[in-house]
N, C-alpha and C positions, 0 to 999 in steps of 0.2 A: 511538307516535312523536310527540314534541312538535313542533308546527309553529310555529316562532318568529314567522312572519308574523302569526299570530293575536294574539300579544302586541303586535305593532306596530299592528294594527287596533284593539285595545283602547286602546292608548296614544293614538292619534289620536281615537278615539271619546270617550274621557273628557274630552278638551279641548273637544270639541263639546258635551258634556253641561254642562260648567261655563259655556261661552259661552252656551248656550241659556238657562240660568237667569239669567245676568247680563242678557241681552237682554230677557227677560221682566220682570225687575226694573226696568229702565229704562223700559219701556213702562208699568209700574205708576206710575212717577213722571211720566208724560206728557212724556218727553224725546225721544221718537222719533216721526217722522211715521208715521201709522197704516198707510198703504199699504206703506211700507218695512218696518215691523215685521212685518206679516202675511206679506209675501213671504219674508223671511229666516226667520221663525219656522216657516212651513210647510216650507220647504226643509230645515231642520235636523231638524225632528221627523219628517220622512218616513223617516229612517234611523237617527238616533243612538241611540235606545232599542231599536228593532227589531234592530239589529245585535248588541247585547249579548245579547238573548234568543236570537238565531240562533246565536251563538257558544256560549252556555251550553248550548243543546240539542245542538250538534255535539260538545261535549266531555263531555256527561253519560254516565255509565256506571252503569246500574242493577245491583244485586246479581245475580250469575248465578243464584243459587237463593234462594228465599224461605223455605226451612225453616231450622231451627236459629236462629231469632231474627234472621235477617239483615235481614228487612224492618223489624222494629222498630229494629234497630241503625242501618240506613240512614236511616230517618225521624228518629231521635234526632240523628244527626250533622248532618243537613240543618237541623233546627230549631235546633240549637246554633249553627251557623255562619251562619245567616241571620236567625232570629227574635231571637236575643239581641242582635246588633248593631243590628237595627231598633229594639228597645225602648230599649236604652241610649242611642243617639244621638238618638232621638226625645225622650227625657226631657231630655237635655242641651240640645237645641234648644228645648224647651219652657221650660227654666230661663232661657235667653237671652231669650226673649219675656217671661217673668215679670219679669226684672230691667231690661230695656231698653225694653220696649214696642214692640220692632221687629216688623215683619211686617204683613200686611194687616189683622189683627184688633186690632192694638195690644197693650197690656198684657193678659195673661191671668191667671187666678186660679190659686192652688196646686192646686186640684182639677183644673183643666184641664191642668196640667202632668202630674199623675199619669195622667190618661186620654189624654195626647197620643199615645201609640202606638196607641190603639184607637178608631176605625180608623186605620190609618197615614195620616199627613199628609205634606206636603212631598214629598221624594224617596223616602220609605221604602216607598211602595207597591211599588216594584220588588222589594224583598226578600221581601215577602209573596207577590207573584206568583210569584217564582222558587221559593219553598218549595212553593207549591201545585202548580206545574208538575212539580217534581221528585217530589213525593209521588204525583201522578197517574201519572207515568212509571214509578215503582217498582211501583205496585199494578196498573195496567193495562198490562201489559208487551207488547212486540212492535210491529212496524212497522204492523200493521193498526190497532192501537189508537191509535198516534201519528197516523196518517193520518186516522182518524175524528175525533179531537179537533181536529186542525188544521182540517179542513173544517167540522166542526160548530160550532166557535167562530167561524169566519169567517162562516158562514151566520147565526149568532145575531146577530153585529154588524150585518150588512147588513140583516137582516129586522127585528130588534127594537130596534136602536140603543140599547143599554144605556148608562146615564150614570153619572157619579161613579166611585167606586173600582171597582165591579163592571165598569163599562165599560172602564176602563183595563186591568184584568186580562184580560178576555175579548178585548179588541182585540189584545193582544200574544201571546196563546196560539198563534196560527198560526205565529209566527216560531220560538218555542221548539221546538214539535213538528215543524216542518219541519226544524230543525237535528238533532233526534233521528233523523229519517228519513234524511237525506243523510250524516250523519257528517262527518268531516274529511279522509278519505283523498284525496278528489278535489282537495284543495288542496296536496297534498304536492309536486307539481311546479310549483306556481305557476299563474297565469292570465295571458293576454296583456294587457299593460298598456294598450295603445291601445284594445283592444276593451272593457276594463273601464271606462276613462275615458269612452268614447263611450256605453256603456250607462248609466253613472251620470248623465251629463248629459242623455241622452234621457229617463230616468225623471223627473228633476227638471223637465225642460221640459214633458213631458206632464202631470205633476202640476200645474204652474203653469198651463198652458193650460186644463186642466179644472177648476181651482180646487178640487181635492180637499182634503178636510180629513182628515188621517190619524186613524183609518181608519174609513170609513163606507160604502164601496162596493167592489165587486170591482175596478174600475180603480185605486182607491187602493191596494189590497193588491198588485196587480200592479206598480204603480210602486214600492211599498215594497220588495218582494222584489228587483226588478231593481236598485234603488238600493243595497240591502245587498250583493248579490253584486258589483256594480261597485265599491263601497267596499272590500270585502275584497280584490279583485284589485289595486286601487290601492295598498293599504297593505301587501301581503304582503312587499315588499322594503324595508320601512321600516328606518331606521337603528337601531343598537344602543341609542341614547339613547331613541328612541321605544319600542323593545321593553322597555326597562327600566321606562319609565313604565307600559306595559301590564301589567307584573307587580305594579304597586302601585295598581291602580284602586280597590280596596276602601277604603283610607283616604281617598282623594280623594273617592270617591262619598259616603261617610258624613259628611264634615266640610266639603265645599266650600261648602255653602250659608252656613254661619256665617262663613267667611273671605271669600268672594266678595261676599256681601251686605253684610257689615260694611265692606269696602273701598269698595264702591259708595256706600253711605250717607255714609261719611266724605268721599269725594271730592266728592260733590254738595253736601254741607253746607258744604264749604270753597269752594264757588263754581266748581268745575270743571264747565264746561258742554259741553266738547268730548266728544261721544259716543264717538268713536274712542278717545280717551285713557282714558275711564272704562271702556270695554269691555276694552281691552287690559290695563290695570293690574289691574282686578278679576278678569279671567280668570287672569292670572299669579298673583295672590294665591290664587285658588281652587284652583290646581294646586300651587303651590310651598309654601304654608304647611302644607297637609296632609302633604306629603312630609317637611317638617321635623318635624312632630308624629310621624309614623310613625318617623322615625329616632330620636327621643328615646324613644319607646315601646319600640323594639327594644333600645335600650341598657339600659333598666331592666327588660326582660323582660315588658313589659305589652302587647305587640302582640296577643297572642291574647285576653287579657281584654277589651281595648278593641274587639275584633271586626275588627281589621285583618288578621289571619291566622286560619286555622282553628285551633280549640283542640285539634284532634287531628291526627294525621299526615296529610300531603297526599295520600296514596294513598287516603284515605277517599272515600266516594261524593260527599260535598258539596264536597270541596276544589277540584276542577276548576271547578265552576260558580261558587264564591265568587271564585276568581281571575279568572273570566271576566266578572264583573259588578260 
């Protein structure tokens, strides 16, 4: 049974993803007060990526049997629908850096463009992480394995504090495998809105009071999980428009950096200094322009090739997670 509220949660979540990257871009240009930046940045990053991993885990379905080549087929579908878009759009983003000199490193070389997806940069780490999580869930099957991975990765983060790409991936593993454990049936009848709103605000308040940096301590994870559940409950009764947006998260995720960052740079270079205006216009561009690109790609039959939709039928193992993230 498809829970339409999860589409709404993805729709709201992807707006926060775009906003978060616009917000960090403005900080990189030193246009935001440091304390204000840190407060909002921590509040958004407490839930906006974790909730996508949680939903992806909730919707993930491993092959019922591993014989007859089903494991190999499942891994191939997952790689095709996650790693191909990661490589393609990383190369495209690298070409943008090559031609414009945009980004923190300025202009890059052609060789750096070729190697841009390896290891994943920018937002593309999410797709690699999701592939690795799906692969682990296919191979190490069962609720016991999911619980062990969730708890083990959380312990690794708290005790070892991994950094860089490895740190990003391990930090978010508990959310995906917690989603695998709980599934989605518990959301079919909805959740009490007032309680979810209170839980979300409480988690954010505690995280702010403790100055937790997602995710480095057990309290940080507890705040993150409570915030995610509260966020889901708030969004479950979202409008049809928001649900439709949630069905199109992949093209937005893959391309929003190009459009949102481009708009932010253009506005600031033309002298727009009002942070609220820059954030609003850049976020709208980061959501709206990818949707236009998706519509054009659908018209010409290129949505699958561009990674906006699964290249195989949606009942495949990877399809649900691709639409979730």
